[in-house]
Every structure is written in structure tokens, then in C-alpha cells.
N, C-alpha and C positions, 0 to 999 in steps of 0.2 A: 426826091425821096420820099419814097412812098407814105402815105398818113392812112390811119386807121382812126376809127372812132368808136368807143363803146361808153355804155353809161357807168361802166367799174372796171379800172383795171386794178389786179393785185400785183403786188411786187414781191416775187418770193413764193416756192410754191411746197414750203415747209407744212408742218402740222398746222399753222395758224393760217397761211395763206390757202392751201388747195381747200382745207374745211371752209373757209368764209368764202372761197369761191361758188364752192356746192350749195352754202345754204342762200348765198345770194342768187344763185339760178334757181332754185326752189322758189323764192320770193318774187320772181319774174323779173329780174334784175339782168340786161344784156352785159355779160363778164367776160371780162379775158384775163388772163394770168400770164406773167413771164417769169423765168428763172433762168440763170445764166449755166445752171446743167443741164443735160441731155435727161438724166434720170430725174424724174419729178419725185417728191417727197421731203426735201430738204436734208440738213444733216440728220435727224432723226431716223429717217431710213435709210439714209445711204452710208454715214459714217459715224452713225451716235445710237441713240436707243437699241435699234432691230440689230446690227451686227453683232453688239456688245451683249445683247442678250441671247442671242443665238451662240457665242462663243462661251458665256456663264453656262447655258443649258449643256452643251457638248463637254464642257470642262468638268462639270460637275456629274456628267455620268461615266466619263472617265477614270475621276477620283471613287466613285462610288464602286464601280468595277473592280478597281485596282485595290481597295482597302476596305471596302463596306460589304461588299455580297457575302462574306462567309457568315456574316450574322442571320443572314435568312437563308442558311442551308443551300446557298449556290457556290458551289467550288469553279474557281477559274483557274487554270492551270497557268497562263500568262497572259497578261494586258499588255498591247502595244498599241503607241500614237502613231496615229499617221496625222500628222499636222496639215499636210497638203490637203486630205481629202475633208478635214474638218473645215479648213478655209473656204474649200469648194461649197461646201454645204451651206456655210454663212453667207457666200456671195448668191447662192442660189435662192435662199431667202430673201435677200435685199431684191435681188430683180424680181421676183415675182410680186412682192408688194408695189415696187416702183411702177410697176407694168400695171398693177392696178389701180394706182393712182392716175396713172395716162387714160385707163378705160373710165374710170369715173368721170374724168374733164369730158371725154369725148360722151359719155352716156348722159351728162347735165348740158350740154352744148357748151362746154367753156371752152372759148378760143386761146388757144396756147402759142406762146412766143418764147422763141429760145434764144438768149442772149443776154447781155449786161445793161441794164436799165440805168437810164441817167435821166435826172430832170433837167429840162429847158427851162430857161427864165419865165414863161408863158404857162409854166405846169404840166405843158406837155411832155411825154416821156420818150427819149430817144432810145430805140431797140436796134443796134447796128445801122444799117441802111434805114430802116421805119421809124416812123414817128406815130406815137399813140397819143388821142386826145380822149380824156374821159371827163365826166362830171364829178365822179369820186376815185380818187386814187388811194389804195390803203398798202402801206408798206410794213410788209411782213419779212424782213429779211433775216430775221434769228441772229446767231451771235457766231464769234468764232474764237478758237482757246486763246488765252491769255498767257504772258509770260513774265519773266521777273528781270529786274537788271542783272546783267552778266550771265544770260542763259540765250544762247544764239539757238534758234527754232529751226536754222536752215544746216543745223551741222547734222550729219547724218546718223549719229548716234544718240541725239538728242532728241527726243519725241513727242509729239502730240499725241491724242487721244486717237486721232487717226490714225496714225503710224504704228499705234501699238494693236491695231486690228488687225495688222497684215503683216507681221513678223514671218519670216521665213523658215527660223528655226526657233527653238525655245531658247531665251537668254539664261545663261548659267547664274546670272545676278542682274536684277534688275531693281534698280533704285526708283523709287516713286516720290515725286515731288509735290506732296498735298496730301491731305489725308481727308478729303471730301468724297462725295459720291463717285465720280468719274476716277480717281486714284484707287478707292478700295476695289471697286467691280473690276478693274482691268489688273490690279494687284492679285486681285483672287485668281482670275481667269490664268496667268503665268504661273502663280505658285502652284495650282493645281495640276498643272502640265509640266511642274518639274523645275522651275524658277526658284532660285533665293530670292525673296523679295524684302527691301527694307523701305519703308515707309517715312519719309523725313516731312515734318510738319511744324510751321513758324509759331502755333499755338500749343497749348500745352494740354491740349483733347482733340479727339479725333472728331469728324462730324461737327463741325462748326455750324452751331444755330437750332440744333436738334435737341430734344430734352437730356438734360444731364446722365440721367439714369441710365437712359437707352443708348447713349454714347458709352458708358462705364462697360455696361453689359457687352457690347459690341466690340470694343476696345480686348475684353478680355476673350472672346470668343476667337478674334483674329490671331491673337498672341498662341492662344491653345494649337492653332491651324498652323503655325509655325511662321506666322508674318512678323518681322520685326519692326518696331516702331523706335523712331528718335523724335520725341516731341519738344516743343520750346527751342528749335533749331532754325536759325536764319540762315538761309544759303547765300552765299555772297557770289558765287558764280561755278560755272560748271565749263571744263575743257575736255578735250577728247584727243587720244592719240591710239596707236597700235594697239595698246594693251586696255583699251575702253575709255572709260569716262572717269573723271576724279572731280568730285563734287566739296566745293569749298564750303565750310561752315564757320560761322563766327563763335569763336570761343572754344572750338573743338576741332579736334582732327578730321582730315578730309575721309570723303568716303568712296571708294573705289568699286565700280560695276562695270559691267558689259554694255548697258545702257542703261539711259535715265529717261523715265517718263515724267515729264512736267503737266501736272495736274491742277492748276493753281486757280481755277476757276475760268470763267467765258466772259467777252465783251462785246456788247451789240456789234452787229456787222452794218455800219452805213457808209464804209470808204467807197468813195467813188458814185454814190447815189447823185451827188450833186445839190444836197441840201440848203448849203449856202445861197444857192441860185434863187430858191424859192422863198427864203428866208426864215429856215428853221435852224436853229443851233442847238447842238445837243447839249446835255447837263454836262457836270464836270467828269462824270462816270461814262460819259459817251452814250447817256439814252434818250431816247425821244420823250419830251415830256410831253403828256395828253390830258383831257380832262375824263369826265365820268362818261362822256360818250366816244371815248377815243379819238377826240379831235385835237389836231396838231398846233390848234392857233392859226394856222393855214386854210384857208377857206375849201372845203372838198378834199382836204388830204388828210387821212387818218394813221393811226399805227396800232400794232398791235403784238404780242409775244415778248421774243428776247429784247427787242428794240427799245421796251418801255421799262420803266420800274416794273419790280417785282420779281419772284422766283423764276427762274428760267427753267421752266417745267414745259414739256409739250403738252400736255393735257391743259394747263393753265392757258396756253395759246391757242389752243381749238376753242376754248370757252369763250376767249376774247374775241377770237374771230367771229363764231357765230351771233354774240351778243352785239357786237360792231354790225354786222349786217342788217342783223332785226332792229337796230335803231335807224338805220340809215331808210328802211324800207316802211318802218311802222311807228317809229319815234319812241318803241319802247324795246327794253334788252335787261337782261339781267345776267350778272354772275356773282355769286358768293365766295369771297376772298378766304373766307374764315373756315372755309369746307374744301381747300382743295389739299388732296393727300401728297405726302413726299415720301418716295420708297427708294431703298437701297437693295439692288438685287444680286446682293453675297448670298452666304449660307453659313448661318442664319439669316434670312431676310429681314429688314429692318423699315418698320413704315410709321407713319406719324400722321395725324390730322388735326387740325386745332390748334389750341394752345399748350406750352409744357409747362411741367411747373415752375420753370425760373421765372416764365412772362407773367404766370398770374401771381407771383409772389412779389414780383415788382411792380404789376399794377395792382396792388392790395386787393385783389379778388380773392373771398375767401371758398375754399374749395375742400371737396371730400374725395378720397381715393380709395380705390377698389383694384385689387391686381390677382391675376390667376396663372401659376404657371403652367407650362404644356406637359410638365413631369406629371402633372395630375390627370393629364386629358386623355381618355381611352382610345381615340384616334391616334394621338401622339404616340402612344407606348406601343399600339400594333404596327406603327409605321416605323418603330425605331428611330426615332426623331423627336427629341422630348427638350431640347435646347430653347430656352427662352420664356417668354411669358408676356400677357396682355394686362395693360393698365387704362382703368379708365380715370377721368377726372370729371367732377361736375360739381357745379356752383351749390355752395354748402346752403344755401337758401332756397333756391328754387328747385334744386337737383337737375338742371340742366346740363345736357353733356357739355363740356367746353374744349375737351380733349381726348384722344385716344393714342395709346403709343404701343406698339408692337413689336418684339423681336423673336422669331422662331420661324420654321416651315410656313408656307404661303403667307407671310405677314401682307404681302401686298394686294393678296386677292380679300384677304380678312378684313383690311382697312376699308372697303366700300360699303359694306353694310355700316360700318362708323360713320362715313359721311354722308351717306343716305339719311340715317338716322338724325345727324347734328343739321342736315340741309332742313328737316322737317321740326328743328327744335324740341327735339326727343331729349327726355328725360333718361337716367341711368335705369328707372324702374320701368320705362318703356322697354329697352332693351331687355332686361331680365324678364319682365314679363313675355316677352314672343319666343313660342315654342322654338327650341333650336333642334335640329335632327341630330339623331346619336346613330352612331357614332360619328363625329366631325368633330374638324379642329376648330369651328365657330362655337362650339360650346365654350371654348376657354372664352371668347367674348362675353358670353351670357354670363358666366360665372364670375369675371371681373366685375361686370354692371351690378351683379348680386353684392359683389364684396363692398361695393361703397356704401351701404348700407348693414354692412357684415353679416351676411347672409348667404355666403358662398358655400353650397353644398358638398363638393368633393374635396373639400381642403379645410 
């Protein structure tokens, strides 16, 4: 069995892993990376963030052409959906980016192994017929879809998010179990393309964990688009037959649909790693516990990204990967968990950074609030896309920005300014005093910041 030696071995080539590998190579560390898939980039690039955003963009353009172009004086006699071409474009985007990751590995002289990695008892790693020994091993194996009792994900009509990225025809009726980010995004894709979409959620609200005012506004927006919601509903089982699927709901009648998308979250991907052989026991949620330096408690073994506690976000994983490598190489690294944005890429987009009003109230923190609607923003009016608003929350005593929540066009891009401001401990006054170009959507951020002290100009 061939044996190879490196200073660092990264297990998993998703955002956490490949970014960590690049940073390690930049720091002069002899680095190797392994992934079981031939395409590098992990779930995010292959079957997650990137393909879903490609379909969100394509489906949005399709709906715009079909329903909204006339408002701009553009008359289209007919709009036809070519789903095969849409999927081909999505696949091309994925291939381009995964090929790019492979190119980055070559550029940075990172050795790539392809295969399933399993720890041996001596902390070496078996990859097929190869054995790799490394002074440092980083676990960055990401996550996989979760399910619920009574739901068989092997059923051809019961889908995960991966399956819902590759339908060969538009379902007449798609039921979505779970009103979180993934369910709402993919539900939006197929609704735009012609599906009746019913979202079934166990809780009495959508987007659990996000600011309640934001979630309420989003719920209203999605309902106006035709998405049906069943909130406070416990799914007890799903069965399939010739006529589609039947979803059994506690204390309610069954829901019948053509397909069902199970979108109830994700769980750490640690199966088959052989963690027990090196003395690592995941917690009750399947996560690998780490300290502030991402150390697992086993000397030389680290973990970052979706396999450790915290939000399962690609950008959070990237920052952890970089911080971990810098700690290994220099003893210093930094990540600010208070300024990690969360985004839902529907239309309108939904974005948050920092604390929600509910969190501030629960923690007894007094705050001031400023908000501004896109309805009063010149660029939003010119774009004919005025739904939503910006909300800035600031400490009542110091004016330091504690949280920003946005629903509206380009919210995911607008939140970056707010995250940067918070990283530098900015006050709402700092944002308000910064000159924002006119006419831009970003002026709504400025106006909301002005609103914290009751000084909004255009409302």
C-alpha cells in the first residue's frame, strides 16, 4: 500500500476545505486535499449554492419575461420554457467553477487525492489503496440532507435538494417539507416555472431563527406570489404511488402532490471517517466539538465548517478554514461570528447580519431602530421593484450597530456594507454620514441608519 507524507491533509474539498488548502499553501505549508467526488468544490459548488442560484436566476428571468416585461414597454408575444436548456446552463456554470477549483489547487501546488478518506488508528488516513500521513489533518467534510421519521429519501418521488436541482419536467404540484432557506429557494424556482407549491412547516412561522418582522414580510411576499403555506403542521409520514405522493399530517387531512421535497435542514457528514479509531466522539447533534483554535482534542486533528457547531453557511466555513490555517502557521487567526450574514436568494431577497430584535430583547439589550422602505427609494422606483425595506438596529447608549435586516431587491449584496461596518464596530451615525451614490439601492441603507435617530430624509 503506497504511503505518502504531507505537512497538512485536508479532508473535504468544499468551501471550507479548498479555501483552507489554498491559504495553507500560501503560508508555505506542504498541503494535500482529498475528496470522494471527482469534481472539487463540495456540496456548495456541485449540488448546493451554485446550481440553485443558477436556477433561481434563470427562473426569475423566465417569470420576468412572462409577466413583468410589459411594465417596461417590452411586448413579448410568447414565452416558452426550455427546461433542458436551463438545466444545461446550470450544469455548465457548475462545471466551470469546479474546474476552476481544480485549477487553483494546481496553481497553489496542492496535491489532490480522489477517494473516500478514513482514519486509521495511528491517525494516518487511508484513501483507497493509498495511505497518507500528515502532521496536521483538517476535517472539512461538510453536511448532508436530514430527514424525518416516516420519510424514505430513497423513494423516487421523495426528493432532497440535490434531486430538486435536476427535475426533467416541471411538477404539477410540488410539496415542500420545511420553510427554511433551501425549501423556500427551490420552492420559488419551481413555482416560477409553473408548479403549484405547498410549503409544510412544523413551526408556526417561516425562516426559523431570522428576525420575526423580516419573516412576516417574507411570508406575505411569498403568499402574494402564489405559494401556499401550511404552518404548525407535523408531518407523520410520506407514501408514494402511481398517482404521486401522499403526505400524512398530524391532526389534519393528507396532502397529495406529484413530488415532495424534504428540506428539514442538514446534518454533519462524518459517516465513514473512522472518528472512533482516533478517539473523536461527535456530540448528540452529530457535530465535532472544537475549541477556539478549531482543535478537536486529538493532537493534530482540526475541524471546520458544517461538521462543527454554528450556522451551516459556505462563507462561515471559508472564514473558519482560513482562520484555522493561520493559527497553525502563525499562532494567530480571527473570525467574527457576530458579523456573518445570512441570505435567502428568493425574490425579494432576504438578508440579515447581527442580532434580531427578538435576540436583543431576550438579552435585555436596549436598542434603537431605523427603517426605510424601498418604495421611497429612487432606484427601486426606476427598477419597478419597490417591495421591502431596510432595518438598522443600534445600541441605545452607544449607537453601535447591532444588527441589520433587509428584504428587497439585491438584499444579499446590500448586507455586505452592513457586515463591514459592524466588523469595524461602526455606529448608525457612521453609516448615515457616509456618502452613498445616487441613485442606488444602497441609499436605503443610509436612510435606515439616519432613521435610528429620526433623521431619514426621504420619508
